[in-house]
N, C-alpha and C positions, 0 to 999 in steps of 0.2 A: 504493500500500500504506500509506504514511504517512497519507494523507488518510482512508483507511478506518479505520485504528487510532484516529485522533483522533476520528472520529465515534462509534466504539464507546465510547471513553472518556467523551465528553461525555454519551452516552445513559446509561451506567452511573451517572455522577454525578447525572443527573437522577432516576434511579430511587431513589437513596438520600436525596433531600431529603424530610424529614418534612413532611407537609402540602403537598407539591408539587401543582401543577396537574395535571390529567389529561394523560397522555401522548398521548392521542388522545381524540376526542369521538365515542364510539360512538352510533349512532342507536338509536331505540326498538326496532328489530328485534333488534339485538344484545342489548340489555338484557332483552328479553322471552325470548329463547332461553336466556340465562344463568340467568334465574329458573326456567325450566322444568327445566333441567339440575340446578340446585340442589335442586329439589323431588323428585328421584327416590328419595331415602331415605324421604321421607314417602309418596310414591305406592306404594312397595314394601311398606310396612308398615301405614300408617293405613287404607288402603282395605279391608283384610281383617280388621281388628280385630273388628268386630261379628260376623264369621262364625266366630270361634274356638270358641265353645261348640257351634255346630252341626257344625263340622268334627270336634270331639272326639266327638260322638255318632255321626256318620255313619261315621267311620273306626275306631270302637271304641277310641279312645285316651283316656287320662285328661287332665285339664286341664294337668298339668305337662308331658306329652309334647307337646301342641300349643304350649305356651308356648316349648318348645325350637325351634320353627320360627323364632322370632325370634332365638334365640341362634345357630342355624345360619346364619341370614342374616348376623349380625354377624361370624361367623368369616370368611366370604367377603368381606364388605365391608371389614373391617379389614386383612386380609392382602393382598387384591387391590390396595389403594391403594399398597402399597410397590413394586409393579411398575409401575403406571401413572404414578407421579410421574417417575421417571427416564426412562421410555419417552417421555413427552410432552416432557420437557426436551430430548431428543435429536431426536425425529422430529416434534414439533409437537403442538399440543393437539387440533385438529379431527379428524384421522384417528384419534388414540388414543380419543377419545370415541366416534367412529363404530363402532369395533370393539367397544367396551364395550356400546354399545346393542344390537348384534346378539346378544351373549351374554345381555343382559337379556331380549330377546324369546324366545330359546330356553329360558331358565330359567323364564320365566312360563308358556310353553306346557307345559313339563314338569310344573309344579305343577298345572295344570288337568287333566292327564291321569293324575295319580297316584292310586293306590288305597290308600295307607297313609300314616300320619304320617311314618314314616321316609323314604319316598320323597320326600315334600314337603320334608323337611329337606335332603335331598341337592340337589334342584332349586333350593331357596332359596339354597344356597351358590353355584350357578352364576349365578342371577339377581343375587345380590349382587356377585359379581366384575365383572359388567357394569355394574351401577348405580353402583358406587363410582367408576368412571372419570368419569361425568358430574358427580358431586358434588365430588370432589377437584379435578378439572381445571377446573371452572367457577370455583372460588375462585382457582386459579392464573391463569386468564384475566383475572379482575378485577385481580390484582396485576400482570399484564402491562400493564394500562391505567392503573392508579392507584398512588400511593405513600402511605405514612404514614397520618395520620388521615383523609385523603381516601379511602383504600382501606377503612378501617373504616366510614366513612360510607356508601360505596357498597355494601359488604357488608350493612350494616343495612338499607339501602333495598331491595336485591334480596331479602333474606330476608323482609322485610315483604310483598313481592309474592308470593314463593314460599309464604308461609304460607297462601295460599288453598288449596293442595293438602291439608295436614292439616286445615284447617277444614272443607272439603266432603267430604274422603275418607271419614271414618266415616259421615257422613250419606248419601252416595251408596252406600257399601258396605252400610249397613243396608238401604237400599231394594232393592239388587240381591239381597241374601240372601233377603228376603221374596218378591220377584217371580220370581227366576230361579235361586236356589241359589248356594252359595258358589263353585262352579267358574267361574261366569260372571265373578266378580271377577278371576280370573287371566287370562281371555281379554280382559277390559277392559285389563289391564296390557299384554298383547301389542299391542293397538291403540295405546295411548299410546306404547309404544316405537317403533312404526313411524312415528307422527307426528313424534316427536322426531328420528328419523333424517333425515326429509325437511326438518325445520326447521333442523337443524344445518348443512346444506350451503347455506343461504341467507345465512350470515354469514361474514366473512373470518377467516383464521387470525390469532390475536393474537400468536403467537411467530414472527417472521420467521426465516429460516435464519441470518442473521448473528448472532442472539442465542442460538442453540441451543448446548447443552452437548455437546461432541464426545467426551467421555470415554466409555469403554466402559460398558455396563450393569453389568458386574461391579464395576468401580471405583466407579460411582455408588452401587450398593447398599452397598458397603463403607463409603462416606463417611457413611452414616447414623450411624455411631458417633461422628463428630465432632459431630453435632447433639445426640446424647444426652449428650455430656459438657459441653454448654453450660448453665450454671446458669439463665440467663433463659429459654432455650428450654424447659427442663424445667418452669419455673414456669408458663409459658403453657400448655404441653401438659397438665400434670397438673391445672391449674385446670379446663380444659375436659374432661379425661378423667374426673375424679371426677363432674363435673356430668352428663356423658353416661351414666355408670353409673347415676346416680339417675334420669335421664330414661327410660332403657330399663327400669328397674325399674317406673316409672310406666306405661310403654306396655304392658309384659308383664302387669302386675298389675291394671290397672283393668278390663279386660273381665270377669274373674272377680269382682272386688270389686263393681263396679256391677251387672252383669247377674245373676250367680249369688247373691251375698251380699245385696245390697240390692234385688234383683228389679226392676231398671230394664229396661223393654222394649228389645229389640235395636235397633229403629228410633229409639229416643230416646237410646241411648248416645252417638251422634254429637253430640247437643246438649251433653251434659256435657263431652265431649272438646273440643268447639268452644270452650267457655269459655276453656280454656287457650290455644288458638290465638289468640283475640282478645287475651289478655294478651301473648302473644309479639309480635303485630303492634304493639300499643301501645308496648311497651318498645323494640322496634327503631326505631320512629319517633322515640321520645324520645332514644334513643342517637344516632341520625343527626344530631339537632339539637345535642346536648350534647358529643359527642366532639371536635368541632373546638375547643371552648372549654376543656374539662378534660383532654383526652387519653385515649387508650384504656386506660392503666394505671389511672387513677382510676375510670373507668367500670367496668372489670373488677372492681376491689375492691368497689365498691358492689354489683355483681351477686352476687358470691360471699357477701357478708354477708347479703343478702336471701335467697339460696338456703339458707344454713345455718339461719337463724332459722325460716323457714317449713317446712323439712324436719323440724326437731325437733318443730314443732307437728303435722305429719302423723303422726309416730310416736306422740306422746302421745294424739292423738284416735283413732288406729287401735287402740291398746292398751286405752284406757278405754271406747271407744264413745260418748264425749260428743258430742252433736250429731247422732248417727246419720249418715245419708248426707251431709248438708251439713257436718258436722264434719270430714269427709274432703275434700269437694269444695273448700271455701273455702281452707284452707291449701295444697292442691295447686294452686289457681289462682295464688296468690301465688308459689309455688315455680316453676311452669312459666314465669311471666311474667319471671323473672330471666334467661331465655334470651337476651333482647334485649340484655342488658348483658354476657353472658359469651361467647357463641359468636363473634360477629364480632370482638370485641376480642381474644380469646385467639388466634384464627387470624391476625389482622393483626399482633399483637405478635411471634408466632413467625416469620412470613414477612418482616417488615420488616428483620431483621438479615441475611438471606440472599437478597437480591432476585434474584440470578442463578440461584438454585436453587429458585425459587418452586414448581415442580411437585413436587420431592422433599420440600420442607418441608411443603407442604400435604398431601402424601400421608402423611408420617410423623405429622403432627399428627392427621390423620383416622384413621390406623391405631391410634394410642394412644387416641383418644377412643372410637372404635367398639369397639376391643378391650376397653376398660373397660365398654362397654355389654354385652359378652358376660357379664362377671362380674355386672353388675347384674341383667340379665334372667335369667341362669342361677341366681342365688341365689334369686330369687323363685320360679322353677319348682322348685328343689330343696327349699325349705322350705314350699312351698304347703300350707296346712292348711285352706283354705276360709274363712279370715278375712282382714281387711285387714292384720293385724299383720306378716307377712313383707314385704310391700311397704313398710309404714311404716318398719320399722327399717333396711331396706336404703337407702331414700331418705335417712334421717337420717344414717347413717354416711358415705355418699358426699357429701352436702351439706356436712357439716363438713370432710371432706377437701378439697373444692374451695376452701373459704375458707382453710384452713391452707396450701394450695399457694402462696398469694400471698406467703408468707414468702420463697420463692425469688427473688422479684423485688426484694426489698429488698437494698441493698448490704451486703456483709459488712464490719463495722468492722475496720480494720487497727490492731492493738495495737502500739504502739511498744515496742521492746526497752528495758528500763531497767536501770540499774546502781545498786544501792542500797548505801549505807553504813549498816550497822546502828547504831541500830535504826530511824531515821526518815527519814533524808535520802536521797532518790532523785534521780538525774539521768538524762536520756536518754543512751543510748549514742551515741558519736561516729558521725556520718554519718546519724543518724536525723532 
């Protein structure tokens, strides 16, 4: 028993070392599957973006109603993570992800068979509850294997590989819409989910039984309050949360802005969307090289400043119409590219302080981030007026919020109590 306790203590200490070496050396198969799991948020949304105008026409719904299929997805995605995190901390990552993938398949099939926008919104919630297990727990699996800046580096590398999904998603989705209709897109998601289930069980469990959290799920859920009272955790979570709100405003708004307002053909929408993905891949590669040298806090600060500046430019050009289509596309490219400096570093920073609760921390961060996405995409749908302006101002407000969240990561100065003798002579109080 003493030997077992000692091993656990040493392993816990290893986890807490910033920049520590990998706790294990996963093979290419593990990394490939983790990249696929991380990509389920993009697979679930980006693939059907080019179909949204056609869905609106076929289902007799306005553009705002169809945009709410993204908001409905985010409701399930954000709330579902709060359950999957503690479940995986207690029962393991792999089985939890497997159950989630089954729900994803069921929800995707429901979307394909739906006859109204409202029904699709409902099935998108089911789809999202399943997909969020893959995304949140794959991040926790990385934290099971790596610590500190090394974890941020690996997350950036995996996100770079995963970015292939949103890069090709709109391109493939546009072609599917033209050749087979929008329902085929959701049947494609069913197939991807089945493939992911098969791939999942080719890799080992990353959280062995000896390291699992044995507290009850009720207690684990209640302890989310401890995280929300931690200043630095809130700094990381809100920096990512505001950014996700603006990103989903971009995702919800660009189909209408590009296709309807600027008359970009549906099959070419993916090319414009893909420019942003190339920026994400480039910034993640750059972050993976620089984070070991500068640390994830500094890289996160750089990312939020870039996001805030470019977001303001999006709003200005959206309002004035300067530059036409490219006046919107260029600052959006710069804004989206900040993803590589914000996402991996904000997640790593939040998880690094609570290594033994990586699943719960990853879930809460994800819930806050995607919950913010509900607000971002919802505002774009609520204020939709057929112009780029609603998307522009939402992105700007949230981009500035992301930068201001970094103030929570700065230490609060401690003011010494002083004892003053009027009018000018002041001495520090005894004991200070």
